[in-house]
N, C-alpha and C positions, 0 to 999 in steps of 0.2 A: 394395609391395602383392603379395599372393599370389592365385593363382586359387582359386575355390571348391573346397573339399575338400583344400586344401594348407595347410601352415604352414611358416614359416621357422624353422630350428633352427641353433644354434651360431653362432659368430662369422663364419663364411664365408657365412651366408645360404643354406645348403643347403636345398633345398626337399624336404619329405616330403609324400607324398600320404596322405590319409585317406579311408576309405570313408564313404558316406552313412550307414552304420550305426555309425559310430565311437562315438557317445554311447551307443548301445544296448549295445555290447560293454563299454564302460567301466563302465556301471551294473551289468552282469552279472559284473564282476570278472575280465574276461579279461586274460591276459598277452599282450604284443604282441611281434612281431618285425618287422624290416625285410625286406620281400620286394619286390625290384625297385623300391625307392624308396617303397613303400607301408608304412604301419604297419598290419599285419594281425594278428588274433588267432591266437596259436599254440596256446593252450589256454584253457579256462575252469576246469575242475576237475582232471582227470587225463587224460593221453593214453589210458590203458587204458580208463577209464570211457567216454570219448567214442567210442573205437573200437568197444567192445562195444555201445554204444547203436545204432550204425548197423547192426551185424550182427543185432541182436535186435529192435529197434523202429524208431527213426528218429532221424536227426541232421540238424541244420540248419546250413548253412555260408554264410558271406558270401564270394562270389567276385567282388566288384565291382572287383577289381584287373585282371581279365581285359580284353582288348581286343576291341572289336566294330567291325568295319570293313565298311561296306556297299558293295557293287558293284551299280550299277543302270544300266540302259540296254538298248536293243534287242539289243545284241551282248554282254550281260553273260555269258551262258552260254558263248559262244565264247571270250570273254576269259579266263574262269576255266579253261576247258579248256587254254588255252595257258599260263596262269600257274601252275597247280597240277598235281600228279602224277595226280590222279583225274579221272574223267569227270563233271564237275559238271553238264553239260548233260543227263545221263541221269536226274537225280533229279527227282522230282515236287514240285510246290508243297506245302509242309508237311512235306517230308522233309529229313533231315539226313545228312551223310556225313562220315566222318573222312577227312582228306586231309593231304598234305604239301606244303610250300613248299620246293622244291629249289633249290640253287645250280646253276650251269651245269656244275659238276664232279660233280653228282649228290649232294652232301652235303645234309643236312637243315638248312635254315635255321629252320624251325619246323614243329611239327605242329598241325593246325587241325581245328576242326569247322565245317562250312559248312552253313547252313540256306538252303533256297530259300523265301523269304517272300513271293514274288510271281512272276508270269510272267517278269518281267525284273529281279527284285530278289533279291539274295543277301546274307546276313549271314555274315561270316567271323569266327570267334571265335579270337583269338590268345592265346598266353601273355603274361602281363603284361610280362615282360622283353623281349619281342620286338614289342610293339605298334607302335612307330614303324618298326621295320625292315620288318615285314609291310606296313604301310600304304604305305611308300615303294616297296617292291618291287611291290606291286599297282598303284600308280599308274604306275610305269615300264612294267610288262609289259602293262597294258591300254591304254596310250596309243594304239596303232594301231587300236583297236576303238572302236565307238560305245558307250562305257560310261564311267561316272564312278565315282570312289572317294571315299567320305566316311568319316572316322574319327569314329564316333558314341560312342566309349567314355565320354566325359564325360557323355553323356545317358542312360546305361543303367547300372542297378545289377543285380547278378546274385545270386540266392538259390538255393541248392540244398537240396532236401529229399530225403534218401536213406535207404533202409532198407525192411524188409518192411511197415511200417505207413504208409509215405509215401502210398500211394494213398488209403487210407481217411481219413487226416488231411486231405489236400488236398480230397477230395470233401466232407468234413463242415465245412470252414471257410466260414462265412457270408461273403457279399459277392462270391464268384466266379460267373462265368457265361460263356457263350460269346458272342463278339462278335455284335452284331446284335439286332434287336428280338424280343421274345417268348420269350426264353430265361431259364430259371430254374435253381435248384440241381439239379433232377433231370436237366435236359438236360446240365448241366456234368458231373455224376457219370457219366452214360452216355458222354459224349464221352471222359472219362478212361479209363473201362473199355475202350473200343475203341481207345485210342491205343497204337499199336505202338512198340516200341523204335526209337529214332532217327527219331521223328516228332514234329511240333510242331503245336500248335493256337493260333489267335488267340483269346484269351480276354479277359476284363475283370475288374477288381476295383473294386467301387463305381463302375461305369460307365467306368472308365479302362482303356486297353489294357494287356494283359500277354501276352507270348509264353511259352507253357508248353511245354517240350520234355521228352520222356521219354528223357533222357540223363543221364550222370553219370560219375564217375571213382572209384567205390568198389567196383565189383563187385556192388552191390545194385540192385534196382529203385529207381527214384527219378525226380525231376523237377528241372528247372532253370527258374527263373522270371526272365525278362528284364523289368524294370520301370523306371519313371521313378524317379530318385534320391529325389525328394521323397516318394514313396509307399513306399519300401523299408521304413522302420521300421514303418509301419502293417501291412504285409503280414507282416513278420517276427513282430510281436507277435500278429497274428491266428492264424498257424500254430502258434505256441507255446501260445497260450491254448486252441485247439481240441485240440491233441495232449496238453496237460498233461505229465505226467512221461514220456510216451512220446517226446516230441520234445526232444532234448538239444542245446543249442548246442555246436558242434564247431569246433576250430581246425585250423590247417594241419598240426600234428603228427599228429593222427589221420588226416587226409586222406592223408598220406604213407604210413602203414602200411597203410591200406585199399587204396590203389592198388598198393602193392607186393605184397600178398597176391593181388590180382587180376591181377598180371603186366602192369600198364599202364606204358608207358615215360614217363619224365619228362624234358623238355628240360633239357639241361645235365648229365644223368646218363647215360641210355641213348641219348639223341639229341643230335646236334650237327653242326656243319658238316663235321666229319671223318668222320662216320658215314654210310654208304650204307644206304638202306632195307633191303636184303636182309640186311645184317649184324645189324640189330635185329629181324629177323623180320617186317618190314613190306613185303616184296617184293610181296605181294598188293595193297597200297594203290596201287601204281604201275600205271596203266592203259596198258600198252604196246599194247593192242589198239585204243585210240581213234585216229581218223584225225588226221592233221596233226601238226605239231611241238608240243612243249611244253618249257619250260625244264628242262634236265637230261636230256632224252631220250637224246641222243647218248652221254652219260657212262653212263647206266644200261644202254644196249644194249651198251656195251663190256664190261660185267660188272666184277666185283671180282676182285682177285688171289686165287689159290687159297689163299694163306696168311692172308687177311684175317681178323681176329678176328670171332667170332660171339657173339651174346648167348645166355646160358643161365641156367637157374634152378639154384640151389644150396640144398640142405638140409643144414644143419650139425648136427653132434653137440653134445651138451651144452647150455649156456645162454649161452655167450659169443657175442654178435652180431658179425657182420662189418659194416664200415662202408665208405662210398665211399672208393675209392683203396687199400683193403687189397689186398695182392698174393696171387695164386693160384698154387699150385705143383702139379706133378705128383709126388706122393709126399711123405712127411713128413721126409725126410732134409734136413739143413741145406744140402746141395749140390743139392737137388732142382731140377729145371728149372722156371723161372718160365714159366707158360703164360697168365697173364692178370691182370686187375684187377677188383675189385668196383666196380660202379657205384651200387648201392643195397643196403642191408641193414638188418635189424632182427630183434629177437626177436618172432616173430609172435604177437600176442595171441590170435588164433583157433586157430592150430595148436599153439601151446605150445612151439615150438622155433625156433631161428634160421633165417632164410631170407635169400637174397641173389640179386641178379642181377649177372652179371659178363660181361665180354667175355673170351673165351678163344680160344686157337688152335683151328682146326678139328679137329685130331687129339685134342684134349682135350674135345670137345663131345659125345661119345657118351653117350646116356642111360644112367644107371646107373654111369658111371665115377666112381671115387673120386679126388678131388683133396684138397688141403689149402689152408686160408686162413691167412695169417699174421695172427693177432689179437693185436696188441701183443706180438710176440715168441714167441707160442705157435702151433705148427702145429695147426690144428683140422681134423679130417676133414670133408669135405663131399662129398655125392653130387650128380651132375648129374641134375636132375629136369625133367620137362616143365613148361612154363608154361601156364596160371597155376597158382599154388600153391593158390588157393582158387577154387572155382566154386560160385555160388549153386545150391542144390538138389542138389548132387552128394553 
């Protein structure tokens, strides 16, 4: 027997997880890939078309593989201040904050988004591959506090609507309202208009609760909807019907090129247990000013070695894209000094040239410096450029 949302595959009985929207994706002709044990859509039509849809109108993503872990109790705020790098006690109800779960050595175990959904209730959103690790770490770290940790991932589906038309589409979709009596579509539209970035509202769809957050991972305006799994397909279909051709279903491939253009790190590429936050440009996420201890504080305060690699953006010449693990050199000579390695790379659909993020030695990280990337045996010139590569409205 398998759990709901899973199937057994192969002769070894390996369990794969499927989204509550799995049938919707298959009916739409999606291609699938394994992601942290989940069968998730990698694309529906083409990576390029889906990428451009988000930049020009709107794309809809299934992110139900993400983990949602709830921390609740009178000391939940203090517990999270100790467990995470940020000062979570400082955020207001209805606010979200990007944070990091650090190891005692200061390395990044996972990057997270934390929502304060009540006075003493927080929802921690973890990467799919780290869901169990994050839940276990939070249970261990919050044990001395009057707080409890619950992994509610199986009870939550996550839909992201991203792009310049996402606000209008969500406002016009029938069935949505603000939680509580006496609210209608006009109240809902006004609430969305006033919803700031990294804020969330308790809404409802056909009378059932939905948490709607103005967050995302694409560099565009957009929303993430946390819904009950059994209502996910109905909401997905409603958003698509309202948006018509403006709302395009998008897979993980376009999500990756979108976040790369926006300079957003991906765990397992730009972030990992061997990476200190300052190396990835995330030193600001660590709240050294907060009172008391937190896991990883001592290591962070010791600093990183002067020669520790740092994350940079690279703009490559030509059309040949760099990929993860390609080597970066100082100069184009065969005996040129190796100075780093690419963590993510692609031919940017928006900018029209190859871009990459890479860890390089500090002496090679100067903006404007010319390096080369070994792309399948050819040294391709690349300039060090500021992140992000793409900024909405710029």
